[in-house]
N, C-alpha and C positions, 0 to 999 in steps of 0.2 A: 173237823173242823168247817166253818162256816164264816161268812163274812157277812153283816148287817147289810141288807139293801136299802141307801138312803135315797130319799125320792127328793129331787131338786133340780139345779142346773149346773150342767158341767161346765165348769171356767178354768181359765188360765189366768194366774194372778203374776203380772210381771211387777216386780217392785224394784224401782231405781230411785235412788237417792232419796229413799225414804218414802215414796209415793207409790201407790198402786194404781194400775189398770187392770182392769176385767175385761176378759174377751171369751164369747163362747167358742166351740169348735168350730162352727163356721167364720170365724172371725169377727164377729159383731161385738160392738162394743157395749158390754154390761156394767161400764161403771157407774154411771148415772142410778141405772134401775137399782143396785146394790151399792149406794153411795155410803152407807154406814158400815157395810163390811169393809169394802176398799179404804175406809178410813181407818178402821180397827186393826187390819192386817199389818202396815208396818211397825205399829205399837207393840206387837206379839213377837217381832223379830228380834233377833240379836246381829242383823247383818241389814246393811243400807240397800242391798241387791240382791235378787233371787226370782226365781220362776217357781210357781207353785202351781200344781195341777190338781184340782178336787172338784168337789160337788159343794154349790153353795143352798145349804137347807134351812128350812124353818122346822122347829119343834112344837108339837103342843104341849099343853098341860103336864101329860103323862110322859114328856119324852120321847114320843115317836115322831117321826119325819112326817110332816103335812105338807102336801104338795099343792094344797090350796091355801095355806097359810100365807 
């Protein structure tokens, strides 16, 4: 077994009352840097409040992660 290594920014998304705030591991606010991601996260959820831990990634035309995208 293996897990794909996605190149991106590690982020916590704190969703409260259907609004998301993104922060880095160091606690830096990433919400404005990834404003579209922050806007779309609550739309994809079935709960108004949660915390997500993940990687914000961009994919190239072939579906591969691209850190420079």
